N, C-alpha and C positions, 0 to 999 in steps of 0.2 A: 504494500500500500504506500502511496506517495504522501509523505507528511509535509505539509506546507506551513511554515511558521510565519507569523506576522513580523514584518521588518519595516524599517524606514523606507520611504519611497525611493530615495537615492541609492538604495542598495539593491533594488529589484533587478536591475539590468545585469548584475553580477551573479544572480542566482540561476541555477539550472531549472528550477521547478516553480517559477512564479506564475501567477494567474494572469491571463490577458486582461488588460485594461483595469486591473483592480486598483491601481494607484492613480488612475486618470483623474483630472479635475472633475468634480461632481456637477459641473454645469449640465443642465438638461437641454439637449438639442431640440429644436423645433422639428415638426414633422417634415420629412424629406421625400422627394420623389424617389422611385426605385433607382433611377439612373444616378441621381446624386448620392443616394445611399450606397450604391456599389462603389462609386468613386471614393466616397468617404471611407468605406471599409478598406479598399485597396490601398489608399494613401497611408493609413495607420499601420496596416499589416506590413507594407514594404519598409516602413520605418522600424518595424519590429519593436514598437514602443510598448513596453510591458507585455510583450508576447513571450511565452515560455520558449526556452531554447536550451540546447546542450551542445557540447563541443562536437559531438558526432552527428547531430541531426537537428539543426535549427528549424524554427517554425517556417522560415522562408524556403526551406528545402522541400516542405510538404505542400504540394499543390493540390487544391481541390479540383473536382472534375470541371469546373468552369474556368480554371487557370489561375484563380486567386490563391494566395498563400493560405493554408489552413492554420487556424490559430492554436492548435495544440499538437505537440510533437510526440507524445507518449502513447504507447499501446494501451495503458490503463488510464482511466478517466481521472480528471482532476477531482479533488475532494472538497472543493469550495461550494459546490451545489449538491444538495442531498435531496432525493425524492422522499416525499412523505406519504403520498397517496396517489394511486392511479384510478382514474375513472375511464374505463375502457368500454367502447362499443365495437363489436366485431360482427361482420355479416359475410359468411362464406356462401358463395353461389355454387352449388354442387352440379349445376348444368354447364356453366361457363368455366368452372374450375378456377375461379378467382375469388379474392376476398377484398372487401373494403372495410375501413374502420376509422375511428377517431379516438384519440386519447387526450384527456386533460390530466396533467400531472401537477399536483401540488408540490412545490419545491421550497426548500429552506436554503436561503442564500447566506453563506458564511462570510464572504468577503465581497466588497464592491466589484462589480464586473459588468461588462457589456455582452458577454458571451455565455451561451449555454452549450456545452459539448456533451453529447450522449451517443448511444449506439443505434445503428440502423444498418441492415444488410438486405440488399435486393428489394427494398421497398421504394415505391414511388411516393414522394411526399408532395401532396397537393397543396396543403396550406399549413403555415406555421405562424403562430403569434404568441405574444406574451401578455398575460392579464395580470392586473394588480389584485390585491386582496379582495376587492369588491367585484372582481371579474370584469373590470373595464379594460379595454384594449390600451396598451401603452403606446400604440401607434395606429394611425388610421390606414396604414399601408400593410399589405401582406409582407411579412418579413422574408428576406432571402435566406436560403438554406445552403450552406456549403457542405459538400460531401467529400469524404476522404476514404474510398473503398479499401486501401491497404490495411487500415486499422478498423474498418467497419464502423466509422464514426461520422456523425453529422454535427455541424455547428450552426447555431441560430444567433444572429446578431440583433441585439436590442438597441434601438437608437436612444433609449433612455437608460441611465445607469440603474442596475439592479442593486438595491441598497442592502447592506448587511443587516441581518436580523428581521427583515421584512418577509412576508409571505407573498409568493407569486404563483401563477399557474402557467404552465406551458401547454399550449393547445396545438395539436397536429392532426391533420387528416391525411390518410395514406391508403395505399392499395398495392396488391401484387397478385400474381398467379399463385395458386396453392402449390407448394413445393412438390417436386416429383420424387424427392428422396425420402429420407427418414427423419429429417430435422426441421425445426421451425413449425409452421402450420402447413401440414402436408396432406395430400390426397391418399386415401386407402380405398381398396375395393374388395368385394367378395362376390362369389357366385352362389346363387340359390340352387336348390336341387333341380329346379326347372331350367337352369342354364342362364338365368338373367344376371347381368352384372350390375351391382349396386355400389354406389359411391358414398363415402363418408369423409369427414375431415377431422383430423386429430393433431395434437401438438406433441412435440418432444423438444424441450428447450435445453436440457443439460448437455454440455456445460455452457455453451455460448450461443445459443440459437433462439432465445427469446427475441433478440433483435431482428430476426427474420419474420416475426409476426406483428411486432409493434415497435416504434421507437421507444427506447427505454434505457435506463442506467443498468446495463446488463453485467454487473459484477456482484458476487455474493455478499459483499459488505453493505451494499445499498439496499437494505431491507425496507419494505414499505407495505402499506395496506393496499388491497386491490378491490375495487368495485367493478364487477363485470356485467355487461349486458350483451346478449347474443341474439341475433336475428336469424330466423329459420323458417322453413316451410311447414305446412300443417302435418306432413307425413313423417316428420323427424322430431327428435328430442334433442335437447342440448344439456351438457353437463359441464360443471366447472368445479373449482376447489371447494366451494361452499354450497349450502343448500339453496334451492330455488326459493326466492322470496315471493315473486309474483310473475304472471305472464299477461302481457297486454297485446291485443290485436291491433295491428297497424295497417297501412295501405297495402294494396296488391296481394291481399290474402296472406301476408306474412305475420309472424308472431315474434314478439320480443320478450325474451326471458331475462328477468332481473334476479341476480344472485346476491345473497348477503355479502357484506364487506368481509374480507378475509382478515386473518391475524397478520401481524408483521412477518413478512417472509421475503426471501431472495427471489429475484426475477426468474431463475431457472426452475422454480417450483410452481410457477403459474401454469395452469392447464385448462384446456377446454376441448370438447368433442361435440360434433354434430353428427348424429347417426340415427338409425331406425332400430336399435337393439332392444332386446327384452332383458328383464332383470329378475333376480330373486333376492329377497331381503330378509334380514334377521336383526336382532337387537342384542347388544351386550348387556351384562348385568348392571353396567353404569349408564345405560340409556343411549349408547351410540348406535345409530342406525347404519348397518353394514349392508351393502348391496353389491351383487356381482352382475355385470353386464356382458352380453355376448350377442353374436349374430343370432337372429331369431331361431334358426334351425339348429343351433348348437346350445340352446337354452338348457336342455337336459344335462349338459356336461358341466353346469355351474354349481351343482349342489355341494360337492365335496369342498370346493373353494370357499363357499359360504361358511360351512362348518369350521374349516381350518382358520379362516380369517377372524371369526368371532372368538374362538378359543385363544388364538395367539394374541389378539389385541387385549383380551382380558389378562393374559399372562404378563404382557409388557406393562400394563397399568400397575399391576401389583409389584413387579420386579423393580421398576424404576420409581415406584411410589409417587408417580406424577400422572394425573389423569390425562388421557388423550384430549387435546384442547379444542377439537372441532366437534360440531354436532353430528357429523356423518363421515363415513368413509366408503368411497366407491372403488371397486376393483373392476377394470374393464379390459377385455381381451380384444386387442386391435389386430385385424387380419394382416397388416403390413407393419412390421416392427423389427428394427435391426438387432437390438440387444435383447436381453431376457425380460427386463421390466424396468419401470421408472417410478420413483417414489413421490411424484407430485403430491403435495399436501392435500389430503382429502379426496384425491382422484388419481389413484395409482393405475398406471397403464402397463399392460403385459403382452408379450407374444402369446399366441393362443396355446402353444405347447407348455407355457409356464403357468397357466391358470386353469385350463379346462381339463377335466378328468372324466374319462369314460371307462367304467369298471369292466366293460366287455372287451375293451381294446387295450387300455393302458396297463402297463406292467407295474410290478412293485417298485422298480427304479423310477418309473414315470410318476408314481404317486409321491415318492420321496422328493423328487425334483420339484413338483408343484408345491408341496408343503414347505420346502426350504426357501423357494423363491418368495412365497408369501411372507414367511418369517423374516426374510431379508428386507423386503420393502416396508413391512410394518415396523421393524426396528428403526428404519430411517425416519419414521415420523417423529422420533426423538433425536436420534443421531443423524444430523443433516438438516432436518426441518426445524425442530425446536432450537437446536444449537448447530450452527453452521460454521464450517471452517472460514477463516478470514480471507484466505486466498487459496487457489487451486493447488499450490505447492503442498498443502496439508490435506488433500482430498482423502487421505487414509483415515483421518478422523471421522469421516462419513463412512467410507467403504470398508475399511478394516473392521470397524465396530459392527457394521451391519452384517458383514460376512461372519464374524465371530458369534454375534447374537443369534443368527439363524440356527446355529448348532445348539446354543444354550437353550433357546426357546423350544425348538422341536424336541430336544431330548427331554425337556420337562413336560411338554404337553402330549407328545406322541412317543412315549418310550418304546413302544413296540416297533417303531420304524428303525431303531438301532442306529440313529444318526451318528453316534460316536464312532461307529465303524468307518465312517467316511472322513472324519476330521484328519486322520493321519495322511490321507491322500491329498488333502488341501495343503498340508505342510510339505509333503514330498514334492508337490508341484511348485511350491514357492522356492524350495531349495534348488530345483532344477534350473530355474531362472537365475537365482541369486548366486549360483556358483560359477556363472559366466562373467567374464570381465565387463561385458556390456550391461551388467545390472546397474542399478542406481540406488541412491538412498531412498528410504520411504518418503522423507520430506525432501523434495527436489525442486529446483528452479523450473518454473513453467510460466511463460508470459503470453505467447500468442496462442490462438485457438488450436493450432495443430499440436503444439507442445502440451497444451492442456488436455486434449483428447487422449494423448498417449499416457497420461497419468492414470487413466482408468485401466490398470493392468494387474498382472499377477502380484507385483510388489505391493501395490496399494491394498488390494483385496486380501490375497492369501497370506503374504508375509505379515501384513498388518494384523490379520486374525491370529496368526501363530504367535507373534510377540505379545498380543493381548492375553492369549491363553497362558503363556509363560508368566506374564505379570500376575494373572489371576492365581496361578499356582504359588507364586511368590508371596502375594498379599493375603492369601486364603480367600475362599468364596465370599465370606462376609466382608472382609476388608475391601475386596474389589468392588462388590456391589455397593457398599456405602460410599466408596470413593466416586463412582460414576454417578450416583444420585446427586452428590454434592456438585459435581461438574455440570450436570444437566440443569440443576437449579440455579447455579451461579451464572450461567451464560444463556438462560432461556430467552428466546426471541432476539438473540444477539449472535456474535461471532467469536470464535476462539482460535488460538494458535496451538501448535504442538506443545510449546512450553507451558501453556495454561493448564493442560491436562495433568502434567506432572506436579505443578504447584498445588492443584486442588486435591490431588490424591493424598496429600500429607494429612495424617490423622494422629492426634495425640493418644498415647496409650499409657496405661499404668505401669509402674515399675515391675509389678508382678507379671504383666503381659510380656514386658521386654525380656525379663530374665528367663521366662518359660520358652522363649524362642518364637513367640507369635510375630507375625509380620505386621507391624504397626509403627507409627511414628514415635520416636523416643523424645519425650518432652525435655529430657536432660541434654539432648543433643540438638535442640531446636535451631541453633544458629548454623548447624552443619547439615540440616535437611536430611537427617539420618534415619534409616529404617533398621529394624532389628531383623536379621536373618541368621538363624541358628547361633544367636548370641553375638553376631558381628554387627557393627554399625555400618550402614550402607547409605550412600548419597543416591537417593532414588532418581533425581533428575539427571545426575551425571551418568548413572547406570543406563537410563533409557535413552539418553542422547547417543550412547554408543550403538544403540540398535536402530535409531531413526535418522541420524544425521550422517552415517557412513554406510556405504553399500557393502554387500557381501554377507557371508555367513562364516562363523568361526569353525575351525577344525580343532577339536580337543584331542591331544595325543596322550596316551596313558601307557606307562611302563611300570610293571609291578616287580619289586624286588623284596621278597619276604613280606614284612608288614608295611613297607614303604610304597606309596603310590607317587610316582614322578609324573606330574601332569604339566602340559604346556598348551599354548594356543597359538594359532596362526590363521591366516585367511585361507579358506578352502577354495581351490580353483581346479577346474576340470581340464583346462586346455594347456596348462603349464605344470611342471613339477619341479622339485627343489634343484635339480641340476640344469634347469633351463636358464639361459642368460637373462631372461626377463623376470625371473623369480623375485629377486631382491626389490626391484622397483615396484612390482605389483603387491608386495607385502608391506612396503614402507608405510608406517603410520597407522596400521590397523591394530586396534586393541579393543576388546569388548569386556564389559563387566558381566560375567556369565554366572547365573545362579545354578551351580552344579548340583545334581542329585545322583546318588548311586546306591546300588545294592550289591551285596556280596553273598557268597555261599554260606556265610555264618550270620547274616542279618535278616530279620523278618520285617524290617521297615527301612525306608530310604534314609540315607544320610545326606546332609546338606553342607554346601560350602560355596563361597563366592570366589571365583577366579577372576581377579582384576589386574593381574600381572601376566607377563609372558610365560612365566613358569612358576611352579609351586611344588611343595612336597607335603603329602598327607600321610599320617600314620594311622594305620588301622589297629583295632583292638587286638587282633590275632592274625596269624597267617591264614590265608583263605585259598580256596581252589580256583575261584573265578570272581571277577568284578564286572558289573554291568552299569555303565553310566547312562545318565539321562532317563531316569525311571519313567516308564510309560510314555516316553517322548514328550514330556511336558516342557522341555526346553528346546530352543531353536538352535541346534548345533549338531555337527557331525562328530562322531567319535572314532578314533583309530586306536586299536589295541595292539601295541607293538610287541616285539619278541614273540612269546607263545600265547599272547592274550587271545587272539582269534582261535587258535587251536583249542584252548580251554573252553571257549563258548561253543565251538562246533561240537565238541564232545558232550557238553552239557545238553545241547539240543538233541543229540543222538540218543542219549541215555534217558533223559528226563526233561523233555521240552516244557512241560507244565510247571517247572520250577520258576519260569518266567511268565509274566502276563502275555496275552496275545499281542498287546501293544508293544511290549519289549521285543517279542519275537519278530514282529513286522519291522520294527525299528532296526534291529540287527541286520535283517536281510537288506533293507534299503541302504544302510550305511556301508555294508560290505560292497555292494555293487556300485555305489557312488565312488567309493575309494578305488575300485577297479578302473572306472572311467577316468579317474584322475591320475592313474598310474601309481597309486600308493599301495595297492594290494593286488596280488596275482589272481587272475580269473579262476584258476583251479581251486584256490582257497574259498572263494565265494561260492562256487558251484558245489564244493564239498559241504559247505555250511547248509545249503538248502536240500541236501539229500534226506534230511530228517522229515521233509514235508510229506513223505509217504504216510507218516503217522499223524500229521496235522489234521485237526478237525475244525479249526476256526477259519472262517472264510477270509479274514483280513490278511494274515501272513501267507495263507495258501495262494490267494490272488496276487499278492505282492511278488512271490517267487515265480509264479506262472507268468506274470506280466513281464518280468525281465527276460525270461526265456523266449516269450513271444516277440518282444521287441528285437532281440538278437536275431531271431529267425527272419523277421521282416527285413532287417538291415542286410543280412547276408544273402537272402533270397534276391533282393534287388540288384546285388552285385553279380548275380548268376554264378555263385561259387557252389557248384552242384554237389560235391561230395559232403561239404559241411552242412549245406542246407538239408540234404536228405538225412544225414545222420542226426542232426538236431531234431528234425521232425520225428524220426523214429524214436529217439530218446524220450521226447515229451509224451508221445502216445504210449510208449511202453511203460515208462516210469509212473505216469499219472493215469494209467488205464483204470485202476480200481476207482479212482475219484470220478472219472468220466462215466464209467458203467453204473455207478450207484445213483446217478442223477435221473430223476423221473421227468417225463415230458408232460408236466402238469403245472398247476399253480399252487400246489400244496406246500405247507411248511411256513416257518417264520421268514421274515423279510431277509435275514442273512442267508438262509438256505436258498431262497429264491434268487438272490443276487448271485450267489455262487453258481447256481444252475444256469442262469442266463449267460454268464461269462465262460464257464467251462464248456458248455455245449456249443457255443459259438466258435470257440477256439478249435474244438475237436472237429467240427464240420469243415472249418476253414483249412485245417490240415489234412482233410481227406480221410478221416477215420470212417471206415465203411459202415459200421453199425449206426453211426450218427447220421451220415448222409442218407442211408436207406430209410431210417425212421423219419427224417425231415421230409424226404421226397414222398413218403407214404402220406404224411399229414398234408403236404401241399396238394397232392393229387386229389385227396378227399375234399379239400377246401375248394378247389377249382370245380370239381364235379357238382358241388352244391351251389355253384355260382356265387361263392363267397358268402353264403348264408349261415354256415356253421361258424362257431367261434373257436379259433385256435387258442391253445393255452397262451396267455398274454406274455409270459416271461420268455417263451421260446419262439414267438411268432416271427420275430425278425430273422432268426436263424433259419426258420422254415422258408421264408420268402427268399433268403439268399441262395438256398439250394434250388428253389424253383426258378430263379432268374438266370440259371446257367444255360438254359436252352432258349432258342428263338421264340417259341410260342409262350414260354413262361415269362420271358422278359417283356414281350408285347402285352401280355395279359396284366402284368403288374403295372405297366405304364398306363394302361387304360383305367385300371382301378385307382391309380394315383390321381388321375385327372378328375374323377367324379367323387372321390371320398370327401365326406363332410367332417372328418376328424383329423386335425393336424398331427396328432401323435401317430396315428396310423400312417399318414402320408410320409412322415419322417422315416418310419420303418420301411415303407415301400422304396423310398429314395435311397436309403442305405443299401438295400438289396440290389436295386438297379445299378448302383455305382460299383457293385461287387462283380459285375459281369467281366468275363475274360475276353470279351470281344471289343477291340479298340474302336470299331465303327459305332457300336452302340454307346460307348463312353463319350465319343466325340459328339454324337447326337444329343446326349444328355447335357453336356456342357453348353451346347448351342441353345437348347431349350431354357437352360438357366439364364443365359445372357439375354434371351428374348423376353423373359419375364411373364409370359402369358400362362403357359401350362405349369411351369415351375416358377414360383414367385421369386422376385429379385432378392428378397430377404434371405432366401435359402442358398443363394449362389456361393457365398464364401464356404459354407459347410460342404456343399456339393463338390467344390474344387478340392477341398481337403480330403474328402472321401475318395475321389478319383485318384488323387496323388498317392494315397496309401495302397491302392491297388497296384500290384506289380506290373500289370499291363498298362495302367494309366499313369505310371510314374512320370515319364517324360511328356506324356500327352497333356497333363495338367499344366506343367511348366511352360510348354509351348503355347498353350491356350492363354496363359497369363501374359506372356511376352507379346503375343499377337494382339490381345485386346486390352493392353494396359491402360490406355487413355480412356476407354469406355468404362473400365472398372473403377478408375479414379473418379470419373463423373458420377458413378453410382454410389461409391463409398469414399468419402473424403479422406484425404491424407491424415493419418493419425487415428482414424476411427477403428473401432473393434473389427469391422468387416475387412478393411484393407490389411490390418495386421494379421488376421487369420489367413488371408490369401497369401501374403508374403511368406510367413513362417511355414504355413501348411504345405505349400508346394515344394519347399526345399528341405523339409524336416528330415528326410532320409537320404539326401544326397550324401555321398561318402567317398568321392574321389577328388583328386586335385583338379582334374579337368572340369568337373562340375562346379567346384568352388570358384575357379577362374571364370567360368561362364556366368555364374551369379554375380560376381564382382563386376564383370564387364556390363552386364545388364543394368545394375544399379548405377554404374558410372555413366551410362548413356542417358540416364534420367537424373543426373546429379543435382540439377537445379531443384527438382521436385523432392528427392528422397534423401539428400545428403544430411539434412537436419533431423531425419527420422531415427529414433533409437532402434526401431524394430529391424531395420536393415542390418545393423550390427549384430542383433540377436540372431537373425537368420544365418549370417556368416559364421558366427560363433558355433551354432549348432552343426553346421557342415564340418567345420574344423574339428569339432568334438568327435563326430562320426569317423572322420579320416583317422584321427589318432587312436580311436578305439580299435579299429580294424588293424592298424599297424601294430598296436601293443598286444592284441588279444587273439587274433585270428588263428595263429599257429597253436596257441595254448588251447583254444576251443577245439581245434581239429584233433589234437593228440588226446585231450581229455575224453572226448566222445568216443574215439577209437578204443580207448581202454575200457570204457563203461559198456560198450556194445559188443565186446568179445563174447 
């Protein structure tokens, strides 16, 4: 945020951040003609009299579209004018696919000025004027508007000085076509069962797209109240953040809906929809009306979402001890939606697969997904909406909390869904990104819209959630909960920064609490901001800064000698190792304050210690057989057991794997194979570690081990290394045959059983296991013979479709069913099966259909490209498609967006040769002006380098290990 201090007038010209005309003589000019007014503006701008400037980019260098100098040089708005309330009228025409509107913005002027600078993008401004407190025009002329598209800003000049401390209104009339993409105020369509195409209009403003729907102060710190009116036809309804207050009929058969004034909120949370949807409603125990909206013919798929939303909203009200502050909460499934969902206050919007649930079609995994997405967006009603980050560099305060709270809430409300089984996968995904040099700190610089969009990534969401989990384990559940309640109350309807969270978590505790090792603030150490952790004084803020202000993840090394544990820390990197010339430079300056926990063969409880130096020595009570650090993976770090440490743990798993929790077992498997990728552990040791999986009964470690074997198979298969590919397939099917054979083709069992069934049978059929393929073909043929009227077991339906799609008639039949299905979850399974074809012509046709956007909606194109790229036949096909259609893809999915990031990383995720790496580099180089500032391009290149190194380091080891095991 730009802080502007009041200074003497003769100092302004030396300042880089002064306000235009704020020190001008306060004489009130008489009314001027437009021509004279423009000459007046130009004269003063050319003089740069009190116009903001900096050494690299003065105001005179920024020319508006009419050739005049633009009066503001910064990407972020000046803070001397603050919006207080918006009075918005919006009228979308669903026939002409345009919208018109007007907005009256009450503004608070902090310093004397002639200029109002705010955001606008792709809007035609018809009228602009400034009104005084009595709403009288300050000028009898329409005021000129300067536009500066590079910063998506407009400036309005007032011929009369706007006086500090006075109330004014900015009034603008505007219009634009409904957006063709997924941002701003955009068009969405759906097809009825009868084949009719219907149109609706919906908004998606996060992070910087409110300016595409109305001129506004489009930064999170500019919170204001919104009064919204929407004009519509009689066959439609309109929705916004607040409840409908009244509807009035106006001319031409139109209706105007008036909504109650909103609470103070950031512009990106404003939302409105005009559609013909149906809804189902319920009430929470505290009187909040909750409604689920969907396409009329999908209304029957809304009932589970209503149940989940009511229960989860009630949970959050109790957990945060703060009532949901709005009278209603709507959840609406939008047919065209790029991301999973959006937390607009009181009107949350969702992709249909994230909200709608059909028990006849949706699997256990689908149900879990819907529940978690709802849990995520409802958590945002507090984290993000009630308390908003001050700027996008701290978006993790929104997204990391929401990602973590979705697990906390679903575990409490729906324990049968076993959501805790999935949390480790979240942290494993974060580590995958964080162990590349292209990672970034959780709190990072982000200024322009492209940089801001890229902040919505694995680091903000998943790493944010994982360090919050570590913090909760550090503070205890009670300490964590009470701390975030204080945070939410302290910053309600306001904005917060990263450091504000750590300040507010400080809690005074008694001496008894401190000496007993509870995690609470020590009053005796008040000046040192110290927490108690196992009897140690810890500076909480300093500790958490090491996790949020530096990138990467620590590697904790452990060497056991008798009762001594020699532990150390360094930065964990996959692409370099200690003998690499780059090692020292990439390690320089990295140090974490790590809350270590560990168990031993002689302890029935975890032992705690803070590692805040490069190395330390711990003394155990007695000599032990084994040590396991990071109990239940509550900490965010990798552990390497040196000397014979891994051998001891491998033997423990072989003899008595239940001596460790399922989380510890999964954690060991993950750490071992991560160390293999980094060149710190030999592949044969990691493969020996997972040989115990024949005895494993829990799905989490079992799927973790199988997942690594499958990823190795896919990587080697794409390199066409025939002997290793065949031997690895044989090993998987032989070694895990008992696990495969005991899976039923049904929907029986607990959620964990069903998830295991879904994954194992999909892998077995993909590897060509004959009993699996035959059963799937039998079910597919029966489904086709019934003309798709019988219900397949939901957990295995996608596997059944994949087998069916392997011949011409099956592929054509599934494409036909895809085009007419009224369930997006079912369509997703069809599309996955179609993309699994081994016919390159069919895959090419599929990609072209995705680009066209008629049969396959544009929103599904990034995931389709990724699915084709994972197919060994479609590997290069997808990459060639992206190269050929790059400009079209960027038009559909803006740079930095979730869609374009998925396309870039997804198409090269399994490239593994130097030739492929150079080809990717050359392609990015050819579009350097577009992509050079994108983080995701370096992530993609790092992934390819990682694959090259993995094969170089491990291919021969894999070959010889398999040969020994298959004798």
